[in-house]
C-alpha positions as CSV (number, residue, x, y, z in Angstrom):
1,M,207.7,-6.1,-4.2
2,Y,207.1,-1.8,-4.7
3,G,209.1,-1.8,-1.1
4,S,212.0,-3.8,-2.7
5,I,212.3,-1.8,-5.4
6,I,213.0,1.2,-3.6
7,M,214.8,0.2,-1.0
8,G,216.6,-1.3,-4.3
9,L,216.9,1.9,-6.5
10,E,217.5,4.1,-3.0
11,L,220.4,1.9,-2.8
12,L,221.7,2.4,-6.1
13,L,221.4,6.2,-5.8
14,F,223.0,6.4,-2.1
15,G,225.7,4.0,-3.3
16,A,226.0,6.2,-7.0
17,I,226.0,9.1,-4.7
18,S,228.7,7.7,-1.7
19,R,231.1,6.7,-4.1
20,N,231.8,9.9,-6.0
21,L,231.8,11.9,-3.0
22,T,234.8,9.3,-1.8
23,E,236.6,9.7,-5.2
24,F,235.9,13.1,-4.8
25,E,238.1,13.4,-1.8
26,N,241.7,11.8,-1.5
27,Y,242.7,8.6,0.0
28,R,246.3,7.2,0.7
29,T,245.1,3.5,1.0
30,Q,242.3,1.6,-0.6
31,S,241.7,0.2,2.4
32,E,241.1,4.8,3.8
33,F,238.9,4.8,0.5
34,E,236.5,1.7,1.5
35,S,236.4,3.0,5.6
36,A,234.6,7.1,4.0
37,Y,232.6,4.9,1.4
38,I,231.1,2.5,4.0
39,F,230.2,5.6,6.4
40,K,229.1,7.7,4.0
41,M,227.0,4.7,2.1
42,F,226.3,3.9,6.5
43,F,225.2,7.4,7.1
44,F,223.0,7.7,4.1
45,V,220.8,4.3,4.6
46,W,220.2,5.7,8.5
47,V,218.9,8.9,7.6
48,D,216.6,7.4,5.0
49,G,216.0,4.7,7.6
50,Y,215.3,7.2,10.8
51,L,214.2,10.3,9.4
52,W,210.6,9.9,9.6
53,Y,211.3,9.6,13.0
54,W,213.5,12.6,13.6
55,I,210.2,14.7,11.8
56,L,207.9,13.1,14.2
57,G,210.1,13.8,17.2
58,F,211.1,17.5,16.4
59,I,208.4,18.9,14.2
60,H,205.1,17.2,13.6
61,I,204.6,16.5,17.9
62,P,205.5,20.0,18.6
63,V,203.3,21.7,16.1
64,V,200.0,19.7,16.8
65,R,201.1,20.7,20.8
66,Q,201.5,23.7,20.2
67,H,197.7,23.9,18.2
68,S,196.3,22.6,21.3
69,D,194.8,24.4,25.0
70,A,196.1,23.4,28.3
71,D,193.2,20.6,28.3
72,G,195.0,19.0,25.1
73,V,191.8,19.9,23.1
74,I,193.1,20.1,19.2
75,D,192.2,23.4,17.8
76,P,189.3,22.5,15.6
77,E,190.3,25.3,12.5
78,F,193.8,23.8,12.6
79,A,192.5,20.2,12.8
80,R,190.4,21.0,9.8
81,S,193.4,22.7,7.4
82,N,196.0,20.1,8.2
83,T,195.8,18.5,4.8
84,I,198.8,16.9,2.7
85,F,197.9,16.1,-0.7
86,G,194.3,16.5,0.4
87,W,194.2,13.8,2.8
88,R,193.2,14.9,6.2
89,V,195.9,14.5,9.4
90,F,193.5,14.7,11.7
91,N,190.4,12.7,12.1
92,A,187.1,14.0,13.2
93,G,187.0,12.1,16.3
94,H,190.6,12.4,17.0
95,T,189.6,15.9,19.2
96,T,192.7,16.0,22.0
97,V,196.1,15.4,21.7
98,D,196.4,12.1,23.7
99,E,193.6,10.4,21.3
100,W,195.3,12.0,18.5
101,M,198.9,10.2,19.8
102,Y,197.4,7.2,20.5
103,G,196.2,6.6,17.0
104,F,199.6,7.9,15.6
105,E,201.3,5.3,17.8
106,T,199.2,2.4,16.6
107,S,199.6,3.5,13.2
108,V,203.5,3.9,13.3
109,T,203.6,0.3,15.0
110,F,201.4,-1.4,12.2
111,Q,203.9,1.0,10.0
112,V,207.0,-0.3,11.7
113,A,205.8,-3.8,11.8
114,G,205.0,-4.3,8.4
115,S,208.0,-3.0,7.1
116,N,209.6,-4.9,9.3
117,T,208.2,-8.6,8.0
118,M,208.5,-7.4,4.5
119,I,212.1,-7.0,5.3
120,L,211.9,-10.4,6.9
121,A,210.6,-12.2,4.3
122,L,212.9,-10.6,1.6
123,E,215.9,-11.5,3.3
124,N,214.8,-15.0,4.1
125,L,212.3,-15.9,0.6
126,L,214.0,-14.3,-2.3
127,P,217.2,-16.5,-1.7
128,V,215.1,-19.6,-1.2
129,L,213.2,-18.5,-4.1
130,W,216.7,-17.8,-6.4
131,V,217.9,-21.3,-5.4
132,C,214.8,-23.3,-6.8
133,W,214.6,-21.0,-10.1
134,V,218.6,-22.2,-10.4
135,R,217.8,-25.8,-9.5
136,R,214.7,-25.6,-11.9
137,R,217.0,-24.3,-14.6
138,W,219.9,-26.6,-14.3
139,H,217.2,-29.6,-14.2
140,S,215.9,-28.6,-17.4
141,H,219.0,-28.1,-18.8
142,V,220.1,-31.4,-17.3
143,R,217.0,-33.1,-19.1
144,E,217.9,-31.2,-22.2
145,L,221.4,-33.0,-22.9
146,S,220.2,-36.4,-21.9
147,T,217.0,-36.4,-24.2
148,G,219.3,-35.0,-26.9
149,K,217.7,-31.7,-27.5
150,R,221.3,-29.9,-26.4
151,A,224.5,-31.1,-27.3
152,L,227.5,-30.4,-25.7
153,D,230.0,-28.6,-27.3
154,W,233.3,-29.3,-26.0
155,P,235.6,-27.2,-27.2
156,K,233.6,-24.3,-25.8
157,L,233.2,-25.6,-22.5
158,R,236.9,-26.5,-22.2
159,K,237.9,-22.6,-23.5
160,Q,235.0,-21.8,-20.4
161,V,236.6,-23.7,-17.5
162,P,240.2,-22.2,-16.3
163,A,243.2,-24.3,-17.1
164,D,243.4,-24.9,-12.8
165,L,240.6,-26.6,-12.3
166,R,241.4,-29.4,-15.2
167,G,244.1,-30.4,-13.6
168,H,247.1,-29.1,-16.4
169,A,248.6,-26.1,-17.3
170,A,247.0,-24.7,-20.6
């Protein structure tokens, strides 16, 4: 649930930024405007989805390799002092770069598998739950109409239905 909220807020934020940037530019046609908007949205989503891997590949791994000796043993002082918000990046068991990389690859694999599983569930489960909710609501509405708890307001209903669906002009 938390992940879907974060994804939704990010898409709202990215959408607002993309729309404002696109509206700031001057396009001759609506299709050019939409193409530029889609490109900006793609760029923001791509950066959001893959920024972690760019940081990992170009900053984190080279820094670890820089603080290890020729045999691949990580400097103990570097391992002790490297924390993020009080959380130690290196466990006591990771003494070499290869051991650290194996543990790191495992954690990244589980993170990617978990997020993909969550996205798959959200893409497939939420629509089913939505349809079930709408059907349940519809059935309760029909039940209230059939038992007389709710009466049909035909003049109000007639105004809501467009004339072309009623079969004649308004």
